[in-house]
C-alpha positions as CSV (number, residue, x, y, z in Angstrom):
1,M,-1.7,10.4,5.8
2,S,-4.7,10.3,3.4
3,L,-8.2,9.2,4.2
4,K,-7.6,6.1,2.1
5,K,-4.6,5.2,4.2
6,V,-6.5,5.7,7.4
7,L,-9.2,3.4,6.0
8,G,-6.6,0.8,5.2
9,V,-5.2,0.8,8.7
10,M,-8.7,0.6,10.2
11,L,-9.6,-2.4,7.9
12,A,-6.3,-4.2,8.5
13,S,-6.4,-3.8,12.2
14,R,-10.1,-4.6,12.2
15,M,-11.0,-1.7,14.6
16,A,-8.3,-2.9,17.0
17,G,-9.8,-6.3,17.4
18,R,-13.6,-5.6,17.3
19,G,-13.9,-7.7,14.1
20,G,-13.0,-10.9,15.8
21,S,-10.4,-12.7,17.9
22,R,-8.0,-13.1,15.0
23,G,-7.7,-12.4,11.3
24,G,-8.2,-9.3,9.3
25,L,-9.1,-8.1,5.9
26,G,-5.4,-7.9,4.9
27,T,-4.7,-11.3,6.5
28,A,-7.7,-12.9,4.8
29,A,-6.8,-11.5,1.5
30,M,-3.2,-12.8,1.7
31,L,-4.0,-16.2,3.2
32,G,-7.0,-16.7,1.0
33,G,-4.9,-16.5,-2.1
34,G,-6.3,-13.4,-3.7
35,L,-8.0,-10.0,-3.4
36,G,-11.5,-10.9,-4.4
37,K,-13.2,-11.0,-7.8
38,K,-15.0,-7.6,-7.7
39,A,-13.0,-4.4,-8.2
40,G,-14.7,-2.5,-5.4
41,L,-14.1,-5.2,-2.8
42,A,-10.6,-5.8,-4.1
43,S,-9.7,-2.2,-3.7
44,M,-10.6,-2.3,0.0
45,A,-8.6,-5.5,0.5
46,Y,-5.7,-3.9,-1.3
47,L,-5.8,-0.9,1.1
48,A,-5.7,-3.3,4.0
49,Y,-2.9,-5.2,2.4
50,R,-0.9,-2.1,1.8
51,A,-1.4,-1.1,5.5
52,Y,0.0,-4.5,6.5
53,Q,3.0,-4.1,4.2
54,D,3.8,-0.7,5.7
55,H,3.5,-2.3,9.2
56,Q,6.0,-5.0,8.2
57,A,8.4,-2.4,6.7
58,R,8.3,-0.3,9.9
59,G,9.0,-3.4,12.0
60,A,12.0,-4.2,9.8
61,G,13.2,-0.7,10.1
62,N,13.0,-0.9,13.9
63,Q,15.0,-4.1,14.0
64,A,17.7,-2.5,11.7
65,T,18.1,0.4,14.1
66,G,18.3,-1.9,17.2
67,Q,14.9,-1.0,18.5
68,T,13.1,-3.9,20.3
69,T,9.8,-5.1,19.0
70,T,7.2,-7.3,20.6
71,P,6.7,-10.7,18.9
72,A,3.9,-10.7,16.4
73,S,1.7,-13.1,18.3
74,A,1.8,-10.9,21.4
75,Q,1.1,-7.6,19.6
76,G,-2.3,-5.9,19.2
77,G,-3.6,-4.9,15.8
78,I,-2.1,-5.9,12.5
79,G,1.0,-7.7,13.7
80,G,-0.8,-9.7,16.4
81,M,-3.5,-10.8,14.0
82,I,-1.0,-11.9,11.4
83,G,0.9,-13.9,14.1
84,S,-2.2,-15.6,15.5
85,V,-3.5,-16.6,12.1
86,M,-0.2,-18.0,11.1
87,E,0.0,-19.9,14.4
88,S,-3.4,-21.3,13.8
89,L,-2.5,-22.5,10.4
90,T,0.9,-24.0,11.3
91,G,0.4,-25.1,14.9
92,S,3.7,-23.4,15.7
93,Q,3.0,-21.2,18.7
94,G,6.1,-19.5,20.0
95,Q,8.1,-20.6,16.9
96,P,9.4,-18.4,14.1
97,Q,6.6,-17.8,11.6
98,P,6.9,-18.2,7.8
99,A,6.4,-15.2,5.6
100,A,2.9,-14.5,4.5
101,P,2.2,-15.8,1.0
102,E,2.6,-13.4,-1.9
103,T,-0.7,-11.7,-2.9
104,R,-1.5,-11.1,-6.5
105,T,-2.2,-7.4,-6.9
106,E,-1.9,-7.0,-10.6
107,G,-4.8,-4.9,-11.9
108,V,-6.0,-3.9,-8.4
109,S,-6.0,-0.2,-7.7
110,E,-6.9,1.9,-4.7
111,D,-8.0,4.6,-7.2
112,R,-11.6,3.3,-7.2
113,I,-11.8,4.6,-3.6
114,T,-11.9,8.4,-3.4
115,D,-11.3,10.3,-0.2
116,A,-15.1,11.0,-0.1
117,K,-15.8,7.3,-0.3
118,A,-13.1,6.5,2.2
119,L,-14.7,8.8,4.7
120,L,-18.1,7.2,4.1
121,L,-16.6,3.7,4.7
122,L,-14.9,4.9,7.9
123,Q,-18.2,6.3,9.0
124,A,-19.9,3.0,8.2
125,M,-17.3,1.2,10.4
126,V,-18.0,3.6,13.3
127,A,-21.8,3.2,12.9
128,A,-21.5,-0.5,13.0
129,A,-19.2,-0.4,16.0
130,W,-21.8,1.6,17.9
131,A,-24.5,-1.1,17.2
132,D,-23.8,-2.8,20.5
133,N,-23.2,0.5,22.4
134,A,-20.0,-0.9,23.7
135,I,-17.2,1.4,22.5
136,S,-15.2,2.3,25.6
137,T,-12.6,5.1,26.1
138,E,-9.9,2.4,26.3
139,E,-11.0,0.9,23.0
140,R,-11.0,4.3,21.3
141,A,-7.4,4.8,22.6
142,R,-6.4,1.5,21.1
143,I,-7.8,2.4,17.7
144,V,-6.0,5.8,17.8
145,G,-2.9,3.9,18.8
146,Q,-3.1,1.8,15.7
147,L,-3.2,5.0,13.6
148,D,-0.3,6.5,15.5
149,A,1.7,3.4,14.9
150,A,0.9,3.8,11.2
151,G,2.1,7.3,11.1
152,A,-1.2,9.2,11.4
153,D,-0.9,12.9,12.0
154,D,-3.0,15.1,14.3
155,A,-5.6,15.8,11.6
156,D,-6.1,12.0,11.2
157,R,-6.5,11.4,14.9
158,R,-8.9,14.3,15.3
159,L,-11.1,13.0,12.4
160,V,-11.3,9.5,13.8
161,E,-12.0,10.8,17.4
162,R,-14.7,13.1,16.0
163,E,-16.4,10.3,14.3
164,F,-16.4,8.2,17.4
165,T,-17.7,11.1,19.4
166,Q,-20.4,12.1,16.9
167,P,-21.2,9.1,14.8
168,Q,-23.3,9.8,11.7
169,P,-26.9,8.4,11.7
170,L,-27.2,5.3,9.5
171,D,-30.1,6.8,7.5
172,Q,-27.9,9.7,6.5
173,L,-25.0,7.5,5.5
174,L,-27.2,5.3,3.4
175,L,-28.3,8.2,1.3
176,Q,-24.8,8.3,-0.1
177,V,-25.0,4.6,-1.2
178,R,-26.2,5.0,-4.8
179,D,-24.8,1.9,-6.6
180,R,-24.1,-1.8,-6.1
181,E,-20.4,-1.4,-5.6
182,T,-20.8,1.1,-2.9
183,A,-23.4,-1.1,-1.2
184,E,-21.0,-4.0,-1.1
185,Q,-18.2,-1.8,0.2
186,F,-20.4,-0.3,2.8
187,Y,-21.4,-3.8,4.1
188,L,-17.8,-5.0,4.0
189,A,-16.6,-2.0,6.1
190,S,-19.4,-2.6,8.6
191,R,-18.8,-6.3,8.8
192,A,-15.1,-5.8,9.3
193,A,-15.8,-3.5,12.3
194,V,-17.7,-5.9,14.5
195,D,-17.9,-9.3,15.9
196,P,-20.9,-10.8,14.0
197,N,-21.5,-13.4,16.7
198,T,-23.1,-11.1,19.3
199,P,-26.9,-10.8,19.0
200,E,-26.7,-7.0,18.7
201,N,-24.2,-7.0,15.9
202,K,-25.9,-9.9,14.1
203,A,-29.2,-8.0,14.1
204,Y,-27.4,-4.9,12.9
205,L,-25.7,-6.7,10.0
206,D,-28.9,-8.5,9.0
207,A,-30.9,-5.2,8.9
208,L,-28.1,-3.5,7.0
209,R,-28.0,-6.3,4.5
210,A,-31.7,-5.9,3.9
211,R,-31.5,-2.1,3.6
212,L,-28.7,-2.4,1.1
213,S,-30.6,-5.1,-0.9
214,L,-27.6,-7.5,-0.9
215,S,-28.1,-10.9,-2.4
216,D,-26.8,-14.1,-0.7
217,S,-23.9,-14.3,-3.2
218,E,-22.9,-10.7,-2.5
219,V,-22.9,-11.4,1.2
220,Q,-20.9,-14.6,0.7
221,E,-18.2,-12.6,-1.2
222,V,-17.9,-10.2,1.8
223,E,-17.7,-13.2,4.2
224,A,-14.9,-14.7,2.1
225,L,-12.8,-11.6,2.7
226,T,-13.5,-11.4,6.4
227,R,-13.0,-15.2,7.0
228,G,-10.9,-15.8,10.1
229,A,-12.9,-13.5,12.3
């Protein structure tokens, strides 16, 4: 698994639920009817969408081989969030859910995100998650479990566990943000990793927005992709 795929899984699963009670980047992109207007943000949403597609394909494979699966609304991570969002839209708890709408992906490429940038954005997510000093051992295990379910190997797990154990200082990470696109992507990764409604996380995101010199319109574009949190 490449760093970009690891990032896609982390974005789609919203750090195993830290980003909100329901929804996710992949979900928001699909249900919102598109992948965003800017190429950098669209690339991140596309990675999350691909992670969701892979999740769906694995679930179909399990059913074909007779393996039992937990209903989407009862699962953690990607499946659970897709299920809960669809339930909220249709009011059909416990009933079969319709397929997610098709997402327009023409012209959207993950190539804009290099492995180096993927690592930076992963580190941004971890730094944001530490903002409230509330990452438990159990939560780390859930996040690693999401990676395992997506086919991560030992190297992927070691990388993520290392970042949680030794998070990079924000000042050091921001030195690598040298253009507007990366600034928006950094903020999107950070916003996806936390519940913005707690005082600690809100303060962190407000300070980060200022340090990245993001405009109101740029923040609104990010919020549009994380809507449903």
